[in-house]
Biopython code that builds the backbone (N, CA, C, O; Angstrom):
import numpy as np
from Bio.PDB.StructureBuilder import StructureBuilder

atoms = [
    (1, "UNK", "N", (-65.753, -25.929, 2.539)),
    (1, "UNK", "CA", (-66.890, -25.898, 1.317)),
    (1, "UNK", "C", (-67.026, -24.342, 0.649)),
    (1, "UNK", "O", (-67.350, -24.149, -0.523)),
    (2, "UNK", "N", (-66.760, -23.428, 1.486)),
    (2, "UNK", "CA", (-67.037, -22.143, 0.703)),
    (2, "UNK", "C", (-68.142, -21.325, 0.690)),
    (2, "UNK", "O", (-68.868, -21.413, 1.680)),
    (3, "UNK", "N", (-68.456, -20.556, -0.170)),
    (3, "UNK", "CA", (-69.629, -19.678, -0.165)),
    (3, "UNK", "C", (-70.525, -19.993, -1.102)),
    (3, "UNK", "O", (-70.015, -20.187, -2.205)),
    (4, "UNK", "N", (-71.831, -20.125, -1.038)),
    (4, "UNK", "CA", (-72.742, -20.789, -1.899)),
    (4, "UNK", "C", (-73.952, -19.928, -2.189)),
    (4, "UNK", "O", (-74.384, -19.298, -1.224)),
    (5, "UNK", "N", (-74.609, -19.783, -3.408)),
    (5, "UNK", "CA", (-75.911, -19.137, -3.593)),
    (5, "UNK", "C", (-76.837, -20.011, -4.466)),
    (5, "UNK", "O", (-76.501, -20.778, -5.369)),
    (6, "UNK", "N", (-77.927, -19.765, -4.061)),
    (6, "UNK", "CA", (-79.258, -20.666, -4.767)),
    (6, "UNK", "C", (-79.434, -19.361, -5.914)),
    (6, "UNK", "O", (-79.499, -18.189, -5.544)),
    (7, "UNK", "N", (-79.492, -19.752, -7.245)),
    (7, "UNK", "CA", (-79.490, -18.878, -8.489)),
    (7, "UNK", "C", (-80.538, -17.827, -8.368)),
    (7, "UNK", "O", (-80.340, -16.643, -8.642)),
    (8, "UNK", "N", (-81.864, -18.412, -7.869)),
    (8, "UNK", "CA", (-82.999, -17.838, -7.654)),
    (8, "UNK", "C", (-83.467, -16.936, -6.483)),
    (8, "UNK", "O", (-84.520, -16.297, -6.501)),
    (9, "UNK", "N", (-82.632, -16.950, -5.527)),
    (9, "UNK", "CA", (-82.554, -16.417, -4.153)),
    (9, "UNK", "C", (-81.508, -15.429, -4.037)),
    (9, "UNK", "O", (-80.505, -15.437, -4.750)),
    (10, "UNK", "N", (-81.798, -14.393, -2.938)),
    (10, "UNK", "CA", (-80.947, -13.638, -2.656)),
    (10, "UNK", "C", (-79.955, -14.321, -1.546)),
    (10, "UNK", "O", (-78.782, -13.950, -1.500)),
    (11, "UNK", "N", (-80.427, -15.286, -0.688)),
    (11, "UNK", "CA", (-79.755, -15.962, 0.320)),
    (11, "UNK", "C", (-78.472, -16.470, 0.015)),
    (11, "UNK", "O", (-78.361, -17.190, -0.977)),
    (12, "UNK", "N", (-77.381, -16.183, 0.785)),
    (12, "UNK", "CA", (-76.040, -16.912, 0.751)),
    (12, "UNK", "C", (-75.813, -17.920, 1.686)),
    (12, "UNK", "O", (-76.595, -17.933, 2.638)),
    (13, "UNK", "N", (-74.908, -18.800, 1.654)),
    (13, "UNK", "CA", (-74.519, -19.704, 2.553)),
    (13, "UNK", "C", (-73.081, -19.893, 2.814)),
    (13, "UNK", "O", (-72.486, -19.951, 1.737)),
    (14, "UNK", "N", (-72.256, -20.017, 3.868)),
    (14, "UNK", "CA", (-71.021, -19.962, 3.772)),
    (14, "UNK", "C", (-70.703, -20.880, 4.930)),
    (14, "UNK", "O", (-70.999, -20.670, 6.106)),
    (15, "UNK", "N", (-69.954, -22.101, 4.360)),
    (15, "UNK", "CA", (-69.606, -23.208, 5.207)),
    (15, "UNK", "C", (-67.824, -23.049, 5.399)),
    (15, "UNK", "O", (-67.032, -23.140, 4.461)),
    (16, "UNK", "N", (-67.467, -22.804, 6.778)),
    (16, "UNK", "CA", (-66.013, -22.401, 7.243)),
    (16, "UNK", "C", (-65.501, -23.828, 7.501)),
    (16, "UNK", "O", (-66.081, -24.886, 7.746)),
    (17, "UNK", "N", (-64.182, -23.480, 7.358)),
    (17, "UNK", "CA", (-63.401, -24.808, 7.624)),
    (17, "UNK", "C", (-63.466, -25.275, 9.277)),
    (17, "UNK", "O", (-63.132, -26.388, 9.683)),
    (18, "UNK", "N", (-63.896, -24.332, 9.991)),
    (18, "UNK", "CA", (-64.018, -24.725, 11.551)),
    (18, "UNK", "C", (-65.230, -25.486, 11.983)),
    (18, "UNK", "O", (-65.478, -25.801, 13.147)),
    (19, "UNK", "N", (-66.065, -25.789, 10.786)),
    (19, "UNK", "CA", (-67.326, -26.401, 11.321)),
    (19, "UNK", "C", (-68.460, -25.749, 11.323)),
    (19, "UNK", "O", (-69.534, -26.350, 11.350)),
    (20, "UNK", "N", (-68.352, -24.194, 11.288)),
    (20, "UNK", "CA", (-69.426, -23.145, 11.212)),
    (20, "UNK", "C", (-70.048, -22.954, 10.005)),
    (20, "UNK", "O", (-69.463, -23.169, 8.943)),
    (21, "UNK", "N", (-71.440, -22.482, 10.089)),
    (21, "UNK", "CA", (-72.004, -22.128, 8.904)),
    (21, "UNK", "C", (-72.615, -21.004, 9.168)),
    (21, "UNK", "O", (-73.108, -20.860, 10.288)),
    (22, "UNK", "N", (-72.714, -19.956, 8.180)),
    (22, "UNK", "CA", (-73.209, -18.559, 8.459)),
    (22, "UNK", "C", (-74.152, -18.392, 6.746)),
    (22, "UNK", "O", (-73.718, -18.327, 5.596)),
    (23, "UNK", "N", (-75.340, -18.375, 7.221)),
    (23, "UNK", "CA", (-76.485, -18.070, 6.470)),
    (23, "UNK", "C", (-77.021, -16.368, 6.548)),
    (23, "UNK", "O", (-77.348, -15.783, 7.581)),
    (24, "UNK", "N", (-76.998, -15.774, 5.105)),
    (24, "UNK", "CA", (-77.241, -14.355, 5.211)),
    (24, "UNK", "C", (-78.603, -14.204, 4.280)),
    (24, "UNK", "O", (-78.672, -14.859, 3.240)),
    (25, "UNK", "N", (-79.605, -13.391, 4.647)),
    (25, "UNK", "CA", (-80.687, -13.269, 3.918)),
    (25, "UNK", "C", (-81.185, -12.110, 4.230)),
    (25, "UNK", "O", (-81.571, -11.996, 5.393)),
    (26, "UNK", "N", (-81.304, -11.100, 3.447)),
    (26, "UNK", "CA", (-82.271, -9.765, 3.506)),
    (26, "UNK", "C", (-81.679, -9.156, 4.392)),
    (26, "UNK", "O", (-82.371, -8.273, 4.900)),
    (27, "UNK", "N", (-80.408, -9.287, 4.902)),
    (27, "UNK", "CA", (-79.870, -8.183, 5.883)),
    (27, "UNK", "C", (-79.932, -9.155, 7.167)),
    (27, "UNK", "O", (-79.364, -8.579, 8.094)),
    (28, "UNK", "N", (-80.406, -10.398, 7.554)),
    (28, "UNK", "CA", (-80.558, -11.349, 8.604)),
    (28, "UNK", "C", (-79.347, -12.352, 8.408)),
    (28, "UNK", "O", (-79.145, -12.896, 7.323)),
    (29, "UNK", "N", (-78.574, -12.560, 9.496)),
    (29, "UNK", "CA", (-77.496, -13.457, 9.589)),
    (29, "UNK", "C", (-78.043, -14.839, 10.621)),
    (29, "UNK", "O", (-78.542, -14.594, 11.720)),
    (30, "UNK", "N", (-77.931, -15.847, 10.276)),
    (30, "UNK", "CA", (-77.986, -16.917, 11.058)),
    (30, "UNK", "C", (-76.809, -17.753, 10.973)),
    (30, "UNK", "O", (-76.258, -18.186, 9.961)),
    (31, "UNK", "N", (-76.480, -17.929, 12.308)),
    (31, "UNK", "CA", (-75.090, -18.916, 12.394)),
    (31, "UNK", "C", (-75.473, -20.355, 12.868)),
    (31, "UNK", "O", (-76.602, -20.661, 13.252)),
    (32, "UNK", "N", (-74.487, -21.137, 12.803)),
    (32, "UNK", "CA", (-74.651, -22.394, 13.526)),
    (32, "UNK", "C", (-73.329, -23.377, 13.193)),
    (32, "UNK", "O", (-72.168, -23.012, 13.004)),
    (33, "UNK", "N", (-73.889, -24.774, 13.180)),
    (33, "UNK", "CA", (-72.525, -25.729, 12.888)),
    (33, "UNK", "C", (-73.035, -26.719, 12.046)),
    (33, "UNK", "O", (-74.217, -27.046, 11.942)),
    (34, "UNK", "N", (-72.102, -27.164, 11.468)),
    (34, "UNK", "CA", (-72.312, -28.283, 10.248)),
    (34, "UNK", "C", (-71.248, -29.473, 10.109)),
    (34, "UNK", "O", (-70.040, -29.243, 10.157)),
    (35, "UNK", "N", (-71.727, -30.643, 9.950)),
    (35, "UNK", "CA", (-71.026, -31.821, 10.038)),
    (35, "UNK", "C", (-71.167, -32.385, 8.721)),
    (35, "UNK", "O", (-72.346, -32.544, 8.402)),
    (36, "UNK", "N", (-70.134, -32.810, 7.675)),
    (36, "UNK", "CA", (-70.136, -33.358, 6.427)),
    (36, "UNK", "C", (-69.271, -34.728, 6.426)),
    (36, "UNK", "O", (-68.043, -34.761, 6.349)),
    (37, "UNK", "N", (-70.242, -36.002, 6.540)),
    (37, "UNK", "CA", (-69.544, -37.166, 6.614)),
    (37, "UNK", "C", (-69.825, -37.741, 5.005)),
    (37, "UNK", "O", (-70.986, -37.963, 4.661)),
    (38, "UNK", "N", (-68.807, -37.940, 4.157)),
    (38, "UNK", "CA", (-69.137, -38.452, 3.121)),
    (38, "UNK", "C", (-69.884, -37.663, 2.277)),
    (38, "UNK", "O", (-69.278, -36.759, 1.703)),
    (39, "UNK", "N", (-71.322, -37.827, 2.024)),
    (39, "UNK", "CA", (-72.286, -37.008, 1.204)),
    (39, "UNK", "C", (-73.273, -36.823, 2.197)),
    (39, "UNK", "O", (-74.349, -36.316, 1.880)),
    (40, "UNK", "N", (-73.028, -37.190, 3.425)),
    (40, "UNK", "CA", (-74.226, -36.614, 4.451)),
    (40, "UNK", "C", (-73.753, -35.203, 5.137)),
    (40, "UNK", "O", (-72.598, -34.988, 5.508)),
    (41, "UNK", "N", (-74.904, -34.226, 5.249)),
    (41, "UNK", "CA", (-74.532, -33.089, 5.859)),
    (41, "UNK", "C", (-75.649, -32.624, 6.578)),
    (41, "UNK", "O", (-76.763, -32.332, 6.143)),
    (42, "UNK", "N", (-75.189, -32.586, 7.814)),
    (42, "UNK", "CA", (-76.247, -32.138, 9.207)),
    (42, "UNK", "C", (-75.848, -30.943, 9.457)),
    (42, "UNK", "O", (-74.644, -30.728, 9.595)),
    (43, "UNK", "N", (-76.764, -29.951, 9.561)),
    (43, "UNK", "CA", (-76.756, -28.717, 9.844)),
    (43, "UNK", "C", (-77.507, -28.577, 11.004)),
    (43, "UNK", "O", (-78.563, -29.178, 11.198)),
    (44, "UNK", "N", (-76.744, -27.434, 12.146)),
    (44, "UNK", "CA", (-77.827, -27.190, 13.320)),
    (44, "UNK", "C", (-77.690, -25.455, 13.462)),
    (44, "UNK", "O", (-76.596, -24.917, 13.630)),
    (45, "UNK", "N", (-78.768, -24.813, 13.380)),
    (45, "UNK", "CA", (-78.587, -23.319, 13.117)),
    (45, "UNK", "C", (-79.092, -22.857, 14.328)),
    (45, "UNK", "O", (-80.098, -23.390, 14.796)),
    (46, "UNK", "N", (-78.507, -21.895, 14.928)),
    (46, "UNK", "CA", (-78.831, -21.231, 16.363)),
    (46, "UNK", "C", (-80.280, -20.834, 16.256)),
    (46, "UNK", "O", (-80.691, -20.206, 15.280)),
    (47, "UNK", "N", (-80.991, -21.168, 17.174)),
    (47, "UNK", "CA", (-82.335, -20.797, 17.301)),
    (47, "UNK", "C", (-83.235, -21.656, 16.358)),
    (47, "UNK", "O", (-84.306, -21.152, 16.023)),
    (48, "UNK", "N", (-82.940, -22.801, 15.931)),
    (48, "UNK", "CA", (-83.954, -23.621, 15.180)),
    (48, "UNK", "C", (-83.698, -24.919, 15.801)),
    (48, "UNK", "O", (-82.539, -25.305, 15.954)),
    (49, "UNK", "N", (-84.885, -25.746, 16.237)),
    (49, "UNK", "CA", (-84.821, -26.464, 17.025)),
    (49, "UNK", "C", (-84.429, -28.023, 16.134)),
    (49, "UNK", "O", (-83.854, -28.951, 16.702)),
    (50, "UNK", "N", (-84.807, -28.068, 14.852)),
    (50, "UNK", "CA", (-84.546, -29.419, 14.192)),
    (50, "UNK", "C", (-83.166, -29.335, 13.496)),
    (50, "UNK", "O", (-82.775, -28.252, 13.061)),
    (51, "UNK", "N", (-82.476, -30.379, 13.391)),
    (51, "UNK", "CA", (-81.583, -30.336, 12.633)),
    (51, "UNK", "C", (-81.752, -30.588, 11.265)),
    (51, "UNK", "O", (-82.447, -31.545, 10.924)),
    (52, "UNK", "N", (-81.273, -29.944, 10.522)),
    (52, "UNK", "CA", (-81.402, -30.092, 9.063)),
    (52, "UNK", "C", (-80.335, -31.376, 8.398)),
    (52, "UNK", "O", (-79.144, -31.484, 8.689)),
    (53, "UNK", "N", (-80.916, -32.069, 7.673)),
    (53, "UNK", "CA", (-80.057, -33.027, 7.189)),
    (53, "UNK", "C", (-80.390, -33.170, 5.631)),
    (53, "UNK", "O", (-81.543, -33.080, 5.209)),
    (54, "UNK", "N", (-79.211, -33.416, 4.764)),
    (54, "UNK", "CA", (-79.323, -33.441, 3.574)),
    (54, "UNK", "C", (-78.074, -34.508, 2.599)),
    (54, "UNK", "O", (-77.001, -34.792, 3.130)),
    (55, "UNK", "N", (-78.353, -34.912, 1.427)),
    (55, "UNK", "CA", (-77.397, -35.501, 0.665)),
    (55, "UNK", "C", (-76.861, -34.434, -0.049)),
    (55, "UNK", "O", (-77.639, -33.592, -0.500)),
    (56, "UNK", "N", (-75.805, -34.340, -0.207)),
    (56, "UNK", "CA", (-74.841, -33.363, -1.105)),
    (56, "UNK", "C", (-74.120, -33.722, -1.900)),
    (56, "UNK", "O", (-73.176, -34.360, -1.433)),
    (57, "UNK", "N", (-74.123, -33.601, -2.980)),
    (57, "UNK", "CA", (-73.362, -33.724, -4.208)),
    (57, "UNK", "C", (-72.673, -32.386, -4.579)),
    (57, "UNK", "O", (-73.396, -31.399, -4.719)),
    (58, "UNK", "N", (-71.399, -32.277, -4.742)),
    (58, "UNK", "CA", (-70.508, -31.116, -5.452)),
    (58, "UNK", "C", (-70.002, -31.673, -6.309)),
    (58, "UNK", "O", (-69.311, -32.678, -6.143)),
    (59, "UNK", "N", (-70.275, -31.058, -7.572)),
    (59, "UNK", "CA", (-69.455, -30.919, -9.053)),
    (59, "UNK", "C", (-69.000, -29.585, -9.451)),
    (59, "UNK", "O", (-69.743, -28.770, -9.999)),
    (60, "UNK", "N", (-67.544, -29.334, -9.118)),
    (60, "UNK", "CA", (-67.106, -28.151, -9.859)),
    (60, "UNK", "C", (-67.792, -27.051, -8.914)),
    (60, "UNK", "O", (-68.042, -27.275, -7.729)),
    (61, "UNK", "N", (-68.015, -26.076, -9.434)),
    (61, "UNK", "CA", (-69.110, -24.856, -8.767)),
    (61, "UNK", "C", (-70.438, -24.881, -8.804)),
    (61, "UNK", "O", (-71.115, -23.891, -9.080)),
    (62, "UNK", "N", (-71.028, -26.322, -8.454)),
    (62, "UNK", "CA", (-72.483, -26.819, -8.658)),
    (62, "UNK", "C", (-72.429, -27.638, -7.393)),
    (62, "UNK", "O", (-71.470, -28.380, -7.184)),
    (63, "UNK", "N", (-73.572, -27.508, -6.423)),
    (63, "UNK", "CA", (-73.831, -28.198, -5.302)),
    (63, "UNK", "C", (-75.251, -28.433, -4.990)),
    (63, "UNK", "O", (-75.985, -27.524, -4.600)),
    (64, "UNK", "N", (-75.604, -29.531, -5.144)),
    (64, "UNK", "CA", (-77.007, -29.815, -4.998)),
    (64, "UNK", "C", (-77.388, -30.560, -3.639)),
    (64, "UNK", "O", (-76.628, -31.481, -3.341)),
    (65, "UNK", "N", (-78.347, -30.328, -2.853)),
    (65, "UNK", "CA", (-78.741, -30.729, -1.484)),
    (65, "UNK", "C", (-80.029, -31.197, -1.651)),
    (65, "UNK", "O", (-81.000, -30.544, -2.034)),
    (66, "UNK", "N", (-79.980, -32.482, -1.312)),
    (66, "UNK", "CA", (-81.345, -33.531, -1.287)),
    (66, "UNK", "C", (-81.725, -33.578, 0.000)),
    (66, "UNK", "O", (-81.042, -34.103, 0.879)),
    (67, "UNK", "N", (-83.087, -32.910, 0.226)),
    (67, "UNK", "CA", (-83.437, -33.195, 1.578)),
    (67, "UNK", "C", (-83.990, -34.535, 1.749)),
    (67, "UNK", "O", (-84.070, -35.161, 0.692)),
    (68, "UNK", "N", (-84.478, -35.268, 3.011)),
    (68, "UNK", "CA", (-85.173, -36.452, 3.199)),
    (68, "UNK", "C", (-86.296, -36.719, 2.252)),
    (68, "UNK", "O", (-86.377, -37.820, 1.708)),
    (69, "UNK", "N", (-87.204, -35.734, 2.016)),
    (69, "UNK", "CA", (-88.481, -36.005, 1.255)),
    (69, "UNK", "C", (-88.280, -35.908, -0.078)),
    (69, "UNK", "O", (-89.257, -36.031, -0.817)),
    (70, "UNK", "N", (-87.115, -35.693, -0.573)),
    (70, "UNK", "CA", (-86.740, -36.104, -2.019)),
    (70, "UNK", "C", (-86.554, -34.561, -2.810)),
    (70, "UNK", "O", (-86.150, -34.516, -3.972)),
    (71, "UNK", "N", (-86.839, -33.538, -2.172)),
    (71, "UNK", "CA", (-86.944, -32.417, -2.779)),
    (71, "UNK", "C", (-84.963, -31.770, -2.670)),
    (71, "UNK", "O", (-84.191, -31.888, -1.718)),
    (72, "UNK", "N", (-84.741, -31.189, -3.909)),
    (72, "UNK", "CA", (-83.371, -31.036, -4.186)),
    (72, "UNK", "C", (-83.353, -29.349, -4.415)),
    (72, "UNK", "O", (-84.194, -28.691, -5.028)),
    (73, "UNK", "N", (-82.229, -28.901, -3.785)),
    (73, "UNK", "CA", (-82.077, -27.314, -4.112)),
    (73, "UNK", "C", (-80.716, -27.314, -4.891)),
    (73, "UNK", "O", (-79.875, -28.126, -4.506)),
    (74, "UNK", "N", (-80.440, -26.586, -5.826)),
    (74, "UNK", "CA", (-79.143, -26.300, -6.718)),
    (74, "UNK", "C", (-78.793, -25.076, -6.226)),
    (74, "UNK", "O", (-79.573, -24.145, -6.025)),
    (75, "UNK", "N", (-77.087, -25.085, -5.946)),
    (75, "UNK", "CA", (-76.470, -24.108, -5.348)),
    (75, "UNK", "C", (-75.380, -23.828, -6.642)),
    (75, "UNK", "O", (-75.055, -24.564, -7.575)),
    (76, "UNK", "N", (-75.001, -22.572, -6.317)),
    (76, "UNK", "CA", (-73.684, -22.114, -7.415)),
    (76, "UNK", "C", (-72.616, -21.525, -6.317)),
    (76, "UNK", "O", (-72.993, -20.811, -5.388)),
    (77, "UNK", "N", (-71.336, -21.871, -6.505)),
    (77, "UNK", "CA", (-70.355, -21.728, -5.705)),
    (77, "UNK", "C", (-69.985, -20.026, -6.093)),
    (77, "UNK", "O", (-69.953, -19.684, -7.276)),
    (78, "UNK", "N", (-69.726, -19.064, -5.018)),
    (78, "UNK", "CA", (-69.497, -17.609, -5.256)),
    (78, "UNK", "C", (-67.889, -17.495, -5.089)),
    (78, "UNK", "O", (-67.292, -18.353, -4.439)),
    (79, "UNK", "N", (-67.435, -16.776, -5.490)),
    (79, "UNK", "CA", (-66.042, -16.576, -5.303)),
    (79, "UNK", "C", (-65.501, -15.191, -4.631)),
    (79, "UNK", "O", (-64.294, -15.015, -4.467)),
]
sb = StructureBuilder()
sb.init_structure("model")
sb.init_model(0)
sb.init_chain("A")
sb.init_seg("    ")
for serial, (resi, resn, name, xyz) in enumerate(atoms, 1):
    if name == "N":
        sb.init_residue(resn, " ", resi, " ")
    sb.init_atom(name, np.array(xyz, "f"), 0.0, 1.0, " ", f" {name:<3s}", serial, name[0])
structure = sb.get_structure()
């Protein structure tokens, strides 16, 4: 899926082909695993007890991640 950034934040998220994910923010790196099935994305971050769940829409270099409570976050793909 590649490397993504929320335009108004410094954090980047990178989804690797092997099913691992890396989040970088303020010099801190958090790793974990993800599963994408259709438009359902599940993320399990190391050290975080709860699984994160999103509905994902990707159009070109834009990704929207919608949380179960309806909040949506927009990301832009980094090259």
